[in-house]
C-alpha positions as CSV (number, residue, x, y, z in Angstrom):
1,M,100.9,151.2,128.4
2,W,97.2,150.6,129.2
3,D,96.2,150.0,132.8
4,A,94.0,146.9,132.1
5,K,92.4,144.6,134.5
6,L,92.0,141.1,133.1
7,V,89.3,138.9,134.6
8,P,89.8,135.2,134.1
9,D,87.0,133.4,132.3
10,V,86.1,129.7,131.7
11,I,88.5,129.6,128.8
12,S,91.5,131.0,130.6
13,Y,90.9,128.8,133.7
14,S,90.5,125.7,131.4
15,A,93.8,126.6,129.6
16,G,95.6,126.7,133.0
17,I,94.0,123.5,134.1
18,L,94.9,121.8,130.8
19,E,98.5,123.0,131.1
20,G,98.7,121.8,134.7
21,A,97.3,118.3,133.7
22,T,100.5,117.9,131.6
23,S,102.8,118.9,134.4
24,D,103.5,117.4,137.8
25,Q,101.8,120.1,139.8
26,E,98.6,118.3,140.7
27,Q,97.7,120.3,143.8
28,R,98.2,123.6,142.1
29,T,96.2,122.5,139.1
30,L,93.3,121.2,141.2
31,A,93.4,124.5,143.1
32,L,92.5,126.2,139.9
33,V,89.4,124.0,139.5
34,S,88.3,124.9,143.0
35,E,89.1,128.6,142.4
36,M,87.1,128.5,139.2
37,R,84.0,127.2,141.0
38,E,84.4,129.6,143.9
39,S,84.5,132.6,141.4
40,K,81.0,131.5,140.2
41,L,82.2,130.3,136.8
42,R,80.8,127.1,135.6
43,P,83.5,124.7,134.6
44,N,82.9,123.0,131.3
45,V,83.6,119.5,130.1
46,I,87.2,120.5,129.1
47,S,87.8,121.9,132.6
48,Y,86.5,118.8,134.3
49,N,88.3,116.3,132.0
50,A,91.6,118.1,132.6
51,G,91.0,118.1,136.3
52,I,90.2,114.4,136.3
53,S,93.3,113.7,134.1
54,T,95.3,115.6,136.7
55,C,93.9,113.3,139.4
56,E,94.9,110.3,137.4
57,K,98.5,111.4,137.2
58,G,98.6,112.2,140.9
59,D,96.9,109.0,142.0
60,L,94.1,111.0,143.6
61,R,91.2,108.7,143.0
62,Q,88.8,110.2,145.5
63,R,89.3,113.7,144.1
64,A,88.7,112.3,140.6
65,L,85.4,110.8,141.7
66,A,84.4,114.1,143.3
67,L,85.0,115.9,140.1
68,L,83.1,113.3,138.1
69,S,80.2,113.6,140.5
70,A,80.3,117.4,140.2
71,M,80.2,117.0,136.4
72,W,77.0,114.9,136.7
73,D,75.5,117.5,139.1
74,A,76.2,120.2,136.5
75,K,74.4,118.1,133.9
76,L,77.6,117.7,131.8
77,V,78.4,114.4,130.1
78,P,82.0,113.2,130.3
79,D,83.6,112.4,127.0
């Protein structure tokens, strides 16, 4: 077997966030959004939308507004 080190990118983080948006693990999913930003990756519209959707399911209005604000700061337009 190869000894490969995989480094997550925007697509892999977004996939995890999207998966989490369909589950009932809101805190874990939102931690991925934070981790993504801390690792210097720029979340895209898909990442933010999935995070906001997760907040909706978890009744986390303030967190959803914070993500929406971060989207605007990043010059991304929600769809």
